[in-house]
Backbone and ligand atoms as CSV (ligand in chain L), in Angstrom:
chain,resi,resn,atom,element,x,y,z
A,1,UNK,N,N,-89.788,-80.958,211.274
A,1,UNK,CA,C,-89.166,-79.623,210.907
A,1,UNK,C,C,-88.691,-78.935,212.150
A,2,UNK,N,N,-87.430,-78.454,212.159
A,2,UNK,CA,C,-86.784,-77.842,213.276
A,2,UNK,C,C,-86.596,-76.299,213.069
A,3,UNK,N,N,-86.328,-75.682,214.152
A,3,UNK,CA,C,-86.149,-74.211,214.099
A,3,UNK,C,C,-85.029,-73.819,213.114
A,4,UNK,N,N,-84.084,-74.633,212.782
A,4,UNK,CA,C,-82.970,-74.299,211.893
A,4,UNK,C,C,-83.206,-74.805,210.543
A,5,UNK,N,N,-84.371,-75.320,210.307
A,5,UNK,CA,C,-84.743,-75.903,208.979
A,5,UNK,C,C,-84.828,-74.856,207.914
A,6,UNK,N,N,-83.873,-74.725,207.072
A,6,UNK,CA,C,-83.838,-73.542,206.084
A,6,UNK,C,C,-85.036,-73.554,205.203
A,7,UNK,N,N,-85.672,-74.834,204.933
A,7,UNK,CA,C,-86.696,-74.966,204.075
A,7,UNK,C,C,-88.094,-74.481,204.584
A,8,UNK,N,N,-87.960,-74.062,205.967
A,8,UNK,CA,C,-89.273,-73.700,206.590
A,8,UNK,C,C,-89.857,-72.496,206.036
A,9,UNK,N,N,-91.114,-72.498,205.480
A,9,UNK,CA,C,-91.733,-71.279,204.877
A,9,UNK,C,C,-92.966,-70.956,205.886
A,10,UNK,N,N,-92.821,-70.059,206.676
A,10,UNK,CA,C,-93.930,-69.749,207.751
A,10,UNK,C,C,-95.175,-69.390,207.027
A,11,UNK,N,N,-96.342,-69.931,207.611
A,11,UNK,CA,C,-97.606,-69.367,207.171
A,11,UNK,C,C,-98.003,-68.259,208.072
A,12,UNK,N,N,-98.156,-67.153,207.264
A,12,UNK,CA,C,-98.447,-65.899,208.146
A,12,UNK,C,C,-99.729,-65.350,207.666
A,13,UNK,N,N,-100.642,-65.126,208.562
A,13,UNK,CA,C,-101.892,-64.426,208.193
A,13,UNK,C,C,-101.766,-63.002,208.489
A,14,UNK,N,N,-102.025,-62.083,207.616
A,14,UNK,CA,C,-101.949,-60.665,207.804
A,14,UNK,C,C,-103.299,-60.094,207.700
A,15,UNK,N,N,-103.940,-59.691,208.789
A,15,UNK,CA,C,-105.126,-59.050,208.780
A,15,UNK,C,C,-104.854,-57.656,208.551
A,16,UNK,N,N,-105.400,-57.012,207.439
A,16,UNK,CA,C,-105.170,-55.660,206.997
A,16,UNK,C,C,-106.381,-54.952,206.958
A,17,UNK,N,N,-106.596,-53.877,207.623
A,17,UNK,CA,C,-107.814,-52.976,207.586
A,17,UNK,C,C,-107.945,-52.417,206.263
A,18,UNK,N,N,-109.306,-52.311,205.914
A,18,UNK,CA,C,-109.642,-52.005,204.607
A,18,UNK,C,C,-109.087,-50.542,204.210
A,19,UNK,N,N,-109.157,-49.539,205.127
A,19,UNK,CA,C,-108.979,-48.261,204.804
A,19,UNK,C,C,-107.512,-47.771,204.656
A,20,UNK,N,N,-106.571,-48.382,205.396
A,20,UNK,CA,C,-105.303,-48.062,205.198
A,20,UNK,C,C,-104.249,-49.221,204.818
A,21,UNK,N,N,-104.304,-50.312,205.605
A,21,UNK,CA,C,-103.270,-51.306,205.502
A,21,UNK,C,C,-103.734,-52.101,204.113
A,22,UNK,N,N,-104.931,-52.368,203.936
A,22,UNK,CA,C,-105.117,-53.147,202.680
A,22,UNK,C,C,-104.853,-52.215,201.481
A,23,UNK,N,N,-105.149,-50.948,201.627
A,23,UNK,CA,C,-104.812,-50.011,200.467
A,23,UNK,C,C,-103.392,-49.911,200.375
A,24,UNK,N,N,-102.598,-50.051,201.324
A,24,UNK,CA,C,-101.055,-50.047,201.207
A,24,UNK,C,C,-100.644,-51.243,200.585
A,25,UNK,N,N,-101.434,-52.372,200.920
A,25,UNK,CA,C,-100.950,-53.661,200.175
A,25,UNK,C,C,-101.288,-53.680,198.751
A,26,UNK,N,N,-102.405,-53.036,198.428
A,26,UNK,CA,C,-102.811,-52.789,196.966
A,26,UNK,C,C,-101.614,-51.989,196.270
A,27,UNK,N,N,-101.302,-50.774,196.909
A,27,UNK,CA,C,-100.148,-49.986,196.388
A,27,UNK,C,C,-98.856,-50.780,196.307
A,28,UNK,N,N,-98.520,-51.610,197.206
A,28,UNK,CA,C,-97.315,-52.475,197.104
A,28,UNK,C,C,-97.450,-53.438,195.945
A,29,UNK,N,N,-98.600,-53.877,195.622
A,29,UNK,CA,C,-98.836,-54.774,194.518
A,29,UNK,C,C,-98.718,-53.927,193.211
A,30,UNK,N,N,-99.207,-52.733,193.128
A,30,UNK,CA,C,-98.979,-51.992,191.940
A,30,UNK,C,C,-97.561,-51.511,191.710
A,31,UNK,N,N,-96.761,-51.493,192.798
A,31,UNK,CA,C,-95.370,-51.206,192.864
A,31,UNK,C,C,-94.456,-52.395,192.495
A,32,UNK,N,N,-95.200,-53.608,192.478
A,32,UNK,CA,C,-94.636,-54.875,192.152
A,32,UNK,C,C,-93.627,-55.260,193.328
A,33,UNK,N,N,-94.038,-54.778,194.439
A,33,UNK,CA,C,-93.185,-55.249,195.630
A,33,UNK,C,C,-93.641,-56.651,196.141
A,34,UNK,N,N,-92.765,-57.468,196.396
A,34,UNK,CA,C,-93.162,-58.889,196.621
A,34,UNK,C,C,-92.844,-59.310,198.103
A,35,UNK,N,N,-93.670,-60.298,198.502
A,35,UNK,CA,C,-93.408,-60.946,199.909
A,35,UNK,C,C,-93.593,-62.408,199.777
A,36,UNK,N,N,-93.062,-63.073,200.789
A,36,UNK,CA,C,-93.073,-64.662,200.594
A,36,UNK,C,C,-94.459,-65.143,200.309
A,37,UNK,N,N,-94.463,-66.311,199.600
A,37,UNK,CA,C,-95.773,-66.911,199.214
A,37,UNK,C,C,-96.561,-67.611,200.421
A,38,UNK,N,N,-96.025,-67.715,201.565
A,38,UNK,CA,C,-96.712,-68.182,202.708
A,38,UNK,C,C,-97.513,-67.151,203.522
A,39,UNK,N,N,-97.374,-65.906,202.938
A,39,UNK,CA,C,-98.184,-64.824,203.522
A,39,UNK,C,C,-99.564,-64.718,202.933
A,40,UNK,N,N,-100.611,-64.791,203.757
A,40,UNK,CA,C,-101.950,-64.517,203.284
A,40,UNK,C,C,-102.469,-63.190,203.769
A,41,UNK,N,N,-102.920,-62.339,202.922
A,41,UNK,CA,C,-103.324,-61.088,203.390
A,41,UNK,C,C,-104.986,-61.189,203.344
A,42,UNK,N,N,-105.473,-60.739,204.451
A,42,UNK,CA,C,-107.098,-60.847,204.693
A,42,UNK,C,C,-107.519,-59.482,205.013
A,43,UNK,N,N,-108.500,-58.948,204.214
A,43,UNK,CA,C,-109.019,-57.626,204.443
A,43,UNK,C,C,-109.956,-57.733,205.642
A,44,UNK,N,N,-109.951,-56.781,206.533
A,44,UNK,CA,C,-110.856,-56.663,207.664
A,44,UNK,C,C,-111.447,-55.180,207.605
A,45,UNK,N,N,-112.672,-54.868,207.840
A,45,UNK,CA,C,-113.132,-53.540,207.801
A,45,UNK,C,C,-112.238,-52.520,208.771
A,46,UNK,N,N,-111.835,-53.012,209.897
A,46,UNK,CA,C,-111.132,-52.327,210.880
A,46,UNK,C,C,-110.414,-53.365,211.779
A,47,UNK,N,N,-109.224,-53.015,212.270
A,47,UNK,CA,C,-108.671,-53.969,213.117
A,47,UNK,C,C,-109.364,-54.099,214.447
A,48,UNK,N,N,-110.218,-53.070,214.729
A,48,UNK,CA,C,-110.989,-53.170,215.915
A,48,UNK,C,C,-112.076,-54.128,215.886
A,49,UNK,N,N,-112.383,-54.648,214.652
A,49,UNK,CA,C,-113.420,-55.776,214.422
A,49,UNK,C,C,-112.873,-57.029,214.805
A,50,UNK,N,N,-111.595,-57.146,215.019
A,50,UNK,CA,C,-110.943,-58.468,215.188
A,50,UNK,C,C,-111.121,-58.932,216.598
A,51,UNK,N,N,-112.033,-59.828,216.895
A,51,UNK,CA,C,-112.315,-60.295,218.297
A,51,UNK,C,C,-111.181,-61.350,218.595
A,52,UNK,N,N,-111.064,-61.604,219.868
A,52,UNK,CA,C,-110.015,-62.497,220.235
A,52,UNK,C,C,-110.002,-63.746,219.480
A,53,UNK,N,N,-111.291,-64.304,219.299
A,53,UNK,CA,C,-111.396,-65.648,218.614
A,53,UNK,C,C,-110.847,-65.610,217.288
A,54,UNK,N,N,-110.696,-64.473,216.525
A,54,UNK,CA,C,-110.132,-64.536,215.219
A,54,UNK,C,C,-108.551,-64.825,215.301
A,55,UNK,N,N,-108.014,-64.267,216.302
A,55,UNK,CA,C,-106.576,-64.525,216.477
A,55,UNK,C,C,-106.283,-65.874,216.809
A,56,UNK,N,N,-107.161,-66.500,217.746
A,56,UNK,CA,C,-106.932,-67.799,218.192
A,56,UNK,C,C,-107.236,-68.846,217.069
A,57,UNK,N,N,-108.306,-68.539,216.235
A,57,UNK,CA,C,-108.540,-69.421,215.126
A,57,UNK,C,C,-107.463,-69.389,214.097
A,58,UNK,N,N,-106.829,-68.317,213.999
A,58,UNK,CA,C,-105.732,-68.262,213.012
A,58,UNK,C,C,-104.660,-69.191,213.460
A,59,UNK,N,N,-104.270,-69.234,214.596
A,59,UNK,CA,C,-103.267,-70.109,215.162
A,59,UNK,C,C,-103.756,-71.602,215.037
A,60,UNK,N,N,-104.996,-71.743,215.454
A,60,UNK,CA,C,-105.574,-73.197,215.379
A,60,UNK,C,C,-105.697,-73.703,213.966
A,61,UNK,N,N,-105.774,-72.705,213.065
A,61,UNK,CA,C,-105.908,-73.194,211.557
A,61,UNK,C,C,-104.507,-73.266,210.889
A,62,UNK,N,N,-103.438,-73.286,211.677
A,62,UNK,CA,C,-102.146,-73.481,211.043
A,62,UNK,C,C,-101.299,-72.252,210.860
A,63,UNK,N,N,-101.760,-71.026,211.325
A,63,UNK,CA,C,-100.717,-69.920,211.125
A,63,UNK,C,C,-99.542,-70.152,212.026
A,64,UNK,N,N,-98.390,-69.799,211.408
A,64,UNK,CA,C,-97.263,-69.814,212.387
A,64,UNK,C,C,-96.982,-68.341,212.928
A,65,UNK,N,N,-97.649,-67.445,212.317
A,65,UNK,CA,C,-97.585,-66.011,212.835
A,65,UNK,C,C,-98.861,-65.260,212.395
A,66,UNK,N,N,-99.177,-64.248,213.055
A,66,UNK,CA,C,-100.260,-63.432,212.703
A,66,UNK,C,C,-99.785,-61.924,212.781
A,67,UNK,N,N,-100.012,-61.276,211.656
A,67,UNK,CA,C,-99.670,-59.805,211.698
A,67,UNK,C,C,-101.048,-59.016,211.512
A,68,UNK,N,N,-101.067,-58.102,212.310
A,68,UNK,CA,C,-102.418,-57.169,212.271
A,68,UNK,C,C,-101.833,-55.784,211.830
A,69,UNK,N,N,-102.432,-55.360,210.776
A,69,UNK,CA,C,-101.962,-53.995,210.175
A,69,UNK,C,C,-103.206,-53.090,210.196
A,70,UNK,N,N,-103.010,-52.001,210.927
A,70,UNK,CA,C,-104.194,-50.992,211.007
A,70,UNK,C,C,-103.664,-49.728,210.543
A,71,UNK,N,N,-104.600,-48.701,210.485
A,71,UNK,CA,C,-104.169,-47.413,210.228
A,71,UNK,C,C,-103.309,-46.813,211.426
A,72,UNK,N,N,-102.728,-45.663,210.955
A,72,UNK,CA,C,-101.803,-44.999,211.930
A,72,UNK,C,C,-102.646,-44.565,213.078
A,73,UNK,N,N,-102.067,-44.567,214.268
A,73,UNK,CA,C,-102.701,-44.105,215.497
A,73,UNK,C,C,-103.360,-42.637,215.231
A,74,UNK,N,N,-104.659,-42.504,215.537
A,74,UNK,CA,C,-105.188,-41.187,215.114
A,74,UNK,C,C,-105.914,-41.107,213.815
A,75,UNK,N,N,-105.685,-42.177,213.071
A,75,UNK,CA,C,-106.226,-42.201,211.627
A,75,UNK,C,C,-107.177,-43.249,211.394
A,76,UNK,N,N,-107.640,-43.948,212.416
A,76,UNK,CA,C,-108.559,-45.027,212.199
A,76,UNK,C,C,-109.852,-44.526,211.715
A,77,UNK,N,N,-110.436,-45.128,210.595
A,77,UNK,CA,C,-111.692,-44.680,210.017
A,77,UNK,C,C,-112.786,-44.868,211.041
A,78,UNK,N,N,-112.678,-45.623,212.059
A,78,UNK,CA,C,-113.591,-45.838,213.079
A,78,UNK,C,C,-113.213,-45.289,214.499
A,79,UNK,N,N,-112.417,-44.212,214.349
A,79,UNK,CA,C,-111.985,-43.383,215.442
A,79,UNK,C,C,-110.898,-44.190,216.298
A,80,UNK,N,N,-111.355,-45.190,217.088
A,80,UNK,CA,C,-110.459,-45.780,218.139
A,80,UNK,C,C,-110.316,-47.185,217.876
A,81,UNK,N,N,-110.700,-47.826,216.571
A,81,UNK,CA,C,-110.680,-49.201,216.389
A,81,UNK,C,C,-109.212,-49.803,216.549
A,82,UNK,N,N,-108.315,-49.042,216.046
A,82,UNK,CA,C,-106.921,-49.500,216.071
A,82,UNK,C,C,-106.361,-49.576,217.608
A,83,UNK,N,N,-106.779,-48.619,218.345
A,83,UNK,CA,C,-106.425,-48.473,219.668
A,83,UNK,C,C,-106.921,-49.617,220.418
A,84,UNK,N,N,-108.245,-50.055,220.226
A,84,UNK,CA,C,-108.759,-51.184,220.758
A,84,UNK,C,C,-108.040,-52.469,220.376
A,85,UNK,N,N,-107.745,-52.493,219.112
A,85,UNK,CA,C,-106.874,-53.628,218.684
A,85,UNK,C,C,-105.554,-53.724,219.361
A,86,UNK,N,N,-104.926,-52.603,219.574
A,86,UNK,CA,C,-103.544,-52.526,220.215
A,86,UNK,C,C,-103.719,-53.226,221.569
A,87,UNK,N,N,-104.760,-52.900,222.382
A,87,UNK,CA,C,-104.986,-53.485,223.629
A,87,UNK,C,C,-105.332,-54.982,223.532
A,88,UNK,N,N,-106.117,-55.313,222.560
A,88,UNK,CA,C,-106.419,-56.732,222.444
A,88,UNK,C,C,-105.129,-57.503,222.125
A,89,UNK,N,N,-104.327,-57.007,221.265
A,89,UNK,CA,C,-103.131,-57.726,220.719
A,89,UNK,C,C,-102.148,-57.862,221.959
A,90,UNK,N,N,-102.084,-56.906,222.805
A,90,UNK,CA,C,-101.197,-56.931,224.005
A,90,UNK,C,C,-101.670,-58.104,224.859
A,91,UNK,N,N,-103.004,-58.239,225.052
A,91,UNK,CA,C,-103.613,-59.202,225.918
A,91,UNK,C,C,-103.355,-60.668,225.354
A,92,UNK,N,N,-103.556,-60.718,224.017
A,92,UNK,CA,C,-103.363,-62.063,223.329
A,92,UNK,C,C,-101.985,-62.392,223.340
A,93,UNK,N,N,-101.149,-61.673,223.346
A,93,UNK,CA,C,-99.697,-61.950,223.330
A,93,UNK,C,C,-99.363,-62.645,224.687
A,94,UNK,N,N,-99.953,-62.075,225.849
A,94,UNK,CA,C,-99.678,-62.765,227.072
A,94,UNK,C,C,-100.249,-64.215,227.051
A,95,UNK,N,N,-101.463,-64.367,226.518
A,95,UNK,CA,C,-102.043,-65.685,226.348
A,95,UNK,C,C,-101.185,-66.554,225.560
A,96,UNK,N,N,-100.625,-66.087,224.426
A,96,UNK,CA,C,-99.862,-66.910,223.623
A,96,UNK,C,C,-98.531,-67.327,224.274
A,97,UNK,N,N,-98.021,-66.386,225.136
A,97,UNK,CA,C,-96.740,-66.744,225.848
A,97,UNK,C,C,-97.087,-67.795,226.851
A,98,UNK,N,N,-98.149,-67.575,227.581
A,98,UNK,CA,C,-98.448,-68.678,228.675
A,98,UNK,C,C,-98.799,-69.913,228.121
A,99,UNK,N,N,-99.295,-69.995,226.831
A,99,UNK,CA,C,-99.671,-71.323,226.343
A,99,UNK,C,C,-98.586,-71.931,225.541
A,100,UNK,N,N,-97.461,-71.265,225.529
A,100,UNK,CA,C,-96.174,-71.955,224.802
A,100,UNK,C,C,-96.250,-71.583,223.355
A,101,UNK,N,N,-97.138,-70.811,222.918
A,101,UNK,CA,C,-97.114,-70.596,221.401
A,101,UNK,C,C,-96.017,-69.431,220.989
A,102,UNK,N,N,-95.828,-68.689,221.913
A,102,UNK,CA,C,-94.769,-67.561,222.001
A,102,UNK,C,C,-95.245,-66.201,221.364
A,103,UNK,N,N,-95.186,-65.242,222.238
A,103,UNK,CA,C,-95.982,-63.951,221.877
A,103,UNK,C,C,-95.347,-63.243,220.607
A,104,UNK,N,N,-94.066,-63.609,220.192
A,104,UNK,CA,C,-93.581,-62.867,218.972
A,104,UNK,C,C,-94.209,-63.348,217.765
A,105,UNK,N,N,-95.097,-64.278,217.965
A,105,UNK,CA,C,-95.895,-64.749,216.653
A,105,UNK,C,C,-96.981,-63.848,216.351
A,106,UNK,N,N,-97.242,-62.951,217.175
A,106,UNK,CA,C,-98.269,-61.963,216.869
A,106,UNK,C,C,-97.834,-60.591,217.053
A,107,UNK,N,N,-98.153,-59.829,215.983
A,107,UNK,CA,C,-97.529,-58.418,215.946
A,107,UNK,C,C,-98.489,-57.499,215.249
A,108,UNK,N,N,-98.659,-56.315,215.856
A,108,UNK,CA,C,-99.420,-55.333,215.269
A,108,UNK,C,C,-98.560,-54.150,214.721
A,109,UNK,N,N,-98.929,-53.698,213.568
A,109,UNK,CA,C,-98.250,-52.495,212.976
A,109,UNK,C,C,-99.224,-51.566,212.583
A,110,UNK,N,N,-98.723,-50.250,212.322
A,110,UNK,CA,C,-99.780,-49.250,211.723
A,110,UNK,C,C,-99.013,-48.653,210.583
A,111,UNK,N,N,-99.923,-48.509,209.349
A,111,UNK,CA,C,-99.376,-47.924,208.222
A,111,UNK,C,C,-100.543,-47.084,207.612
A,112,UNK,N,N,-99.986,-46.097,206.859
A,112,UNK,CA,C,-100.951,-45.276,206.139
A,112,UNK,C,C,-101.128,-45.953,204.711
A,113,UNK,N,N,-102.258,-45.504,203.992
A,113,UNK,CA,C,-102.486,-46.098,202.787
A,113,UNK,C,C,-101.358,-45.917,201.765
A,114,UNK,N,N,-100.717,-44.907,201.990
A,114,UNK,CA,C,-99.500,-44.542,201.027
A,114,UNK,C,C,-98.229,-45.289,201.342
A,115,UNK,N,N,-98.219,-46.097,202.372
A,115,UNK,CA,C,-97.048,-46.716,202.800
A,115,UNK,C,C,-96.856,-48.314,202.410
A,116,UNK,N,N,-97.071,-48.449,201.153
A,116,UNK,CA,C,-96.957,-49.867,200.707
A,116,UNK,C,C,-95.580,-50.439,200.959
A,117,UNK,N,N,-94.467,-49.743,200.800
A,117,UNK,CA,C,-93.165,-50.286,201.043
A,117,UNK,C,C,-92.966,-50.720,202.573
A,118,UNK,N,N,-93.579,-49.752,203.429
A,118,UNK,CA,C,-93.470,-50.016,204.809
A,118,UNK,C,C,-94.129,-51.338,205.236
A,119,UNK,N,N,-95.362,-51.554,204.586
A,119,UNK,CA,C,-96.094,-52.788,204.880
A,119,UNK,C,C,-95.301,-53.955,204.451
A,120,UNK,N,N,-94.682,-53.923,203.272
A,120,UNK,CA,C,-93.928,-54.987,202.734
A,120,UNK,C,C,-92.740,-55.355,203.643
A,121,UNK,N,N,-92.054,-54.171,204.020
A,121,UNK,CA,C,-90.937,-54.298,204.903
A,121,UNK,C,C,-91.400,-55.075,206.232
A,122,UNK,N,N,-92.467,-54.569,206.751
A,122,UNK,CA,C,-92.954,-55.203,208.064
A,122,UNK,C,C,-93.270,-56.800,207.829
A,123,UNK,N,N,-93.847,-56.940,206.660
A,123,UNK,CA,C,-94.181,-58.401,206.341
A,123,UNK,C,C,-92.896,-59.363,206.466
A,124,UNK,N,N,-91.836,-58.801,205.709
A,124,UNK,CA,C,-90.578,-59.500,205.580
A,124,UNK,C,C,-89.965,-59.662,206.993
A,125,UNK,N,N,-90.080,-58.595,207.829
A,125,UNK,CA,C,-89.469,-58.717,209.113
A,125,UNK,C,C,-90.270,-59.678,209.988
A,126,UNK,N,N,-91.520,-59.688,209.890
A,126,UNK,CA,C,-92.249,-60.758,210.537
A,126,UNK,C,C,-91.968,-62.137,210.132
A,127,UNK,N,N,-91.855,-62.374,208.747
A,127,UNK,CA,C,-91.546,-63.693,208.328
A,127,UNK,C,C,-90.113,-64.145,208.809
A,128,UNK,N,N,-89.165,-63.224,208.864
A,128,UNK,CA,C,-87.897,-63.487,209.418
A,128,UNK,C,C,-87.942,-63.999,210.945
A,129,UNK,N,N,-88.734,-63.172,211.656
A,129,UNK,CA,C,-89.015,-63.490,213.042
A,129,UNK,C,C,-89.406,-64.916,213.224
A,130,UNK,N,N,-90.453,-65.191,212.532
A,130,UNK,CA,C,-91.193,-66.442,212.686
A,130,UNK,C,C,-90.319,-67.616,212.148
A,131,UNK,N,N,-89.497,-67.296,211.046
A,131,UNK,CA,C,-88.573,-68.349,210.657
A,131,UNK,C,C,-87.534,-68.760,211.715
A,132,UNK,N,N,-87.035,-67.698,212.533
A,132,UNK,CA,C,-86.222,-67.952,213.579
A,132,UNK,C,C,-86.904,-68.788,214.652
A,133,UNK,N,N,-88.294,-68.594,214.801
A,133,UNK,CA,C,-88.885,-69.266,215.981
A,133,UNK,C,C,-89.199,-70.740,215.485
A,134,UNK,N,N,-89.421,-71.035,214.187
A,134,UNK,CA,C,-89.672,-72.281,213.724
A,134,UNK,C,C,-91.267,-72.459,213.666
A,135,UNK,N,N,-91.858,-73.620,213.190
A,135,UNK,CA,C,-93.150,-73.775,213.160
A,135,UNK,C,C,-93.877,-73.725,214.451
A,136,UNK,N,N,-95.121,-73.257,214.366
A,136,UNK,CA,C,-96.058,-73.116,215.644
A,136,UNK,C,C,-96.164,-74.451,216.177
A,137,UNK,N,N,-96.270,-74.578,217.430
A,137,UNK,CA,C,-96.502,-75.933,218.003
A,137,UNK,C,C,-97.918,-76.506,217.658
A,138,UNK,N,N,-98.891,-75.500,217.173
A,138,UNK,CA,C,-100.156,-75.927,216.844
A,138,UNK,C,C,-100.256,-76.488,215.340
A,139,UNK,N,N,-99.195,-76.226,214.587
A,139,UNK,CA,C,-99.197,-76.587,213.152
A,139,UNK,C,C,-99.399,-78.162,212.986
A,140,UNK,N,N,-100.279,-78.531,212.139
A,140,UNK,CA,C,-100.437,-79.858,211.858
A,140,UNK,C,C,-101.229,-80.680,212.961
A,141,UNK,N,N,-101.693,-79.861,213.987
A,141,UNK,CA,C,-102.361,-80.568,215.115
A,141,UNK,C,C,-103.813,-80.274,214.965
A,142,UNK,N,N,-104.298,-79.354,214.179
A,142,UNK,CA,C,-105.651,-79.015,214.135
A,142,UNK,C,C,-106.260,-79.347,212.674
A,143,UNK,N,N,-106.326,-78.333,211.934
A,143,UNK,CA,C,-107.068,-78.615,210.572
A,143,UNK,C,C,-105.934,-78.863,209.499
A,144,UNK,N,N,-104.669,-79.078,209.790
A,144,UNK,CA,C,-103.738,-79.426,208.774
A,144,UNK,C,C,-102.900,-78.171,208.518
A,145,UNK,N,N,-101.826,-78.424,207.579
A,145,UNK,CA,C,-100.813,-77.426,207.441
A,145,UNK,C,C,-101.316,-76.271,206.619
A,146,UNK,N,N,-102.533,-76.263,205.983
A,146,UNK,CA,C,-102.897,-75.204,205.143
A,146,UNK,C,C,-103.684,-74.280,205.897
A,147,UNK,N,N,-103.417,-72.946,205.793
A,147,UNK,CA,C,-104.312,-71.914,206.464
A,147,UNK,C,C,-105.637,-71.806,205.863
A,148,UNK,N,N,-106.565,-72.005,206.537
A,148,UNK,CA,C,-108.054,-72.015,206.007
A,148,UNK,C,C,-108.540,-70.585,206.114
A,149,UNK,N,N,-108.554,-69.943,205.041
A,149,UNK,CA,C,-109.042,-68.600,205.032
A,149,UNK,C,C,-110.525,-68.518,205.068
A,150,UNK,N,N,-111.274,-69.534,204.859
A,150,UNK,CA,C,-112.698,-69.422,204.805
A,150,UNK,C,C,-113.217,-69.275,206.244
A,151,UNK,N,N,-112.370,-69.614,207.247
A,151,UNK,CA,C,-112.875,-69.427,208.586
A,151,UNK,C,C,-113.141,-67.950,208.859
A,152,UNK,N,N,-112.510,-67.038,208.098
A,152,UNK,CA,C,-112.588,-65.531,208.422
A,152,UNK,C,C,-113.477,-64.946,207.412
A,153,UNK,N,N,-114.349,-65.660,206.643
A,153,UNK,CA,C,-115.066,-64.920,205.664
A,153,UNK,C,C,-116.166,-64.041,206.199
A,154,UNK,N,N,-116.538,-64.393,207.402
A,154,UNK,CA,C,-117.651,-63.557,208.045
A,154,UNK,C,C,-117.105,-62.074,208.398
A,155,UNK,N,N,-115.869,-62.000,208.480
A,155,UNK,CA,C,-115.286,-60.708,208.720
A,155,UNK,C,C,-115.749,-59.624,207.603
A,156,UNK,N,N,-115.579,-60.086,206.470
A,156,UNK,CA,C,-115.894,-59.245,205.315
A,156,UNK,C,C,-117.340,-59.207,204.940
A,157,UNK,N,N,-118.021,-60.269,205.191
A,157,UNK,CA,C,-119.414,-60.293,204.837
A,157,UNK,C,C,-120.406,-59.370,205.671
A,158,UNK,N,N,-119.671,-59.070,206.805
A,158,UNK,CA,C,-120.529,-58.095,207.717
A,158,UNK,C,C,-120.043,-56.637,207.489
A,159,UNK,N,N,-119.337,-56.319,206.618
A,159,UNK,CA,C,-118.846,-55.065,206.439
A,159,UNK,C,C,-119.889,-53.991,206.178
L,1,FES,FE1,FE,-107.964,-48.991,209.937
L,1,FES,FE2,FE,-109.595,-48.877,211.944
L,1,FES,S1,S,-110.095,-48.504,209.840
L,1,FES,S2,S,-107.563,-49.634,211.811
């Protein structure tokens, strides 16, 4: 599969915080807004709960891109969880760049629970970016082409 392969459907894991981003995904669903089938939405209590290993495991498990969606700055249910996530994402982007995975494969956005259309627009934008980049160099080299969500079950079981 090459960068210009039009059939390439990126596997995107979207970590969505329970209080805003996941609620906005629910709203988008009730508005019948759609996003590509390669996108997997995973609820997390707060983006601040996402340790570095969760991001790395997402790529190791076949994600071509990872989107992190948290509450608007100042609106995190856990006060500063999204600010912590913002710092982590910036640091992980550097690691991704140095390891050849490319930092644009990771992106953080902030949405309010009422912004379902914004979330869907951000997902489409992320998918388009990753389509341009082509498949991640880790794809197919670890656990296979399918994104394994069970890796992340502990995120919600500890809520
Ligand atoms: Fe939404 Fe913290 S609860 S980012």
